C-alpha positions, 0 to 999 in steps of 0.5 A: 907897616911901622908901628906909628902907622898902625896908630895913626888914626887915633886921636886925644889918647897920646898916653895910651898910644905911647904906652902900647908903642913902647910895648911894641918896640921893646917886645915886651907886649902883655899877654892881657890888657884892660882898655878902660874908658868911656864909649867913643874914646877910641878903645875898640879902634885902639885894640884893632890897631894893636892887633894890626901891629902884632899880626900884620906889622908889614901892613898890605892885605893882612892889615886890611882884613883885620880892619874888615874883621875877617883875619883868622887870628884876630877875633872880636867877642861881643855880648850876645843874647841867649842862644834860645832866647833872641830877645834876651839880655845881651851878655858875655856867657861862660860859653863865649870864654870856653870858645875863646879858650878853645881858639887860644889853644890852637896855633896861629893860622898865619900870623906870629900872634893871635889877638882876642878883643873882648868888647863890653867886658862889663856885660859878663855874667856873674859866673863868667869872670871866675871862668875866665881866670885860668885863661888870664893866669896861663895864657897860651904862648903868643896870645894877646886878650884885650878887655874893653870896659867902661870903669874898673869896678865893672870886673872883679879885681881877680880879673883886672890884676892879671891885665895891664890897665890902659886908661883912655880919656873922654874924647872931644868931638864936635865941641862936646865931650864924647862920654855920653851916648849919642842922642842922635842914635835911632833907637834912642830917637824912637825911645824919645818918641815913646816918652813924648807919647807917655807925657801926652797920654798918660796911663794908657800911653804907659801901657802902650810902651809896656806893649812895645817893650814886651820881653825885649830887654834890650829895648827896655835898657834903651828906654830906660837909659833914654829916660835917665839921659833926658832928665840928666839933660834937664838937671844940666839946664836948671843949673846953667850947664852949656847947651852943648853938654845936652844929649838931646836937642832941646826941641827934641825933648821939650821939658814937661812943665817946670820941675824943681831940682829935687823933682829931677833928681827923684826922676834920675834915681827912679831911672837908676832903680830901673836900670838895677831891676833890669840887671836883676832880671825883672820883667822888662815890661814891668820894669818900663810901666813902673818907671814911667809911672814914677816919672808922671808929675802926679807920682812925684 
């Protein structure tokens, strides 16, 4: 399969694709890349295209196996909850790095290269980047590691300095910029329902929301993010932003009464504080209950 064909499905990222094509064409593929850009910009799709060009340059069944995620020389590492706590926070841990190192030390099963794609690399725990440095400093021969992350400051400079940075632009889709999460996602739609319930039911609804979240950190993160996105939509509308910039349709999240610009900013700040609390290992239930209380009009 020609290099041009492996990247044929990538749109809106001409600079990133051109850089990778040059590397493949010259035989100067870096041992580590950092694909940096917003979710929805094609980072993972491009990483898989690069992997296909390396392990299945002639296409055929090998390329199809990369696409299906079953090629033995291409591995995608994603955040997972703790082994003993399935409802715990999703993260990339030192054990994930150790597993990557073990596989990287082996010879390729059938291809001339091995490719490791580390998705959501910003979810590394505090100690994980340091553990990852040795692999980046002394990579096994014919091995390519691709870190996928949303912004450069998400990882220490010591890690990023050992990677070739490839930047991805926000991509336009259906008339909007694919920079923010999709409000039609089922988990976020459920979270919107929780918010509507809280606005109708007050304190009792807040306690019900806390019961629903319990110790499930991922559910709490989605709810907090949904709150932030909703008040971000209201801010955009108040300053005259186009309707297409909204994450949620207006009829899905009707504004809970008129609020001033400063009130909306205060609620966005409350969402930010809740997000930081979750990353700091504060109880998911407590975090959600405190946030929803701060979002009530009488607490403004």
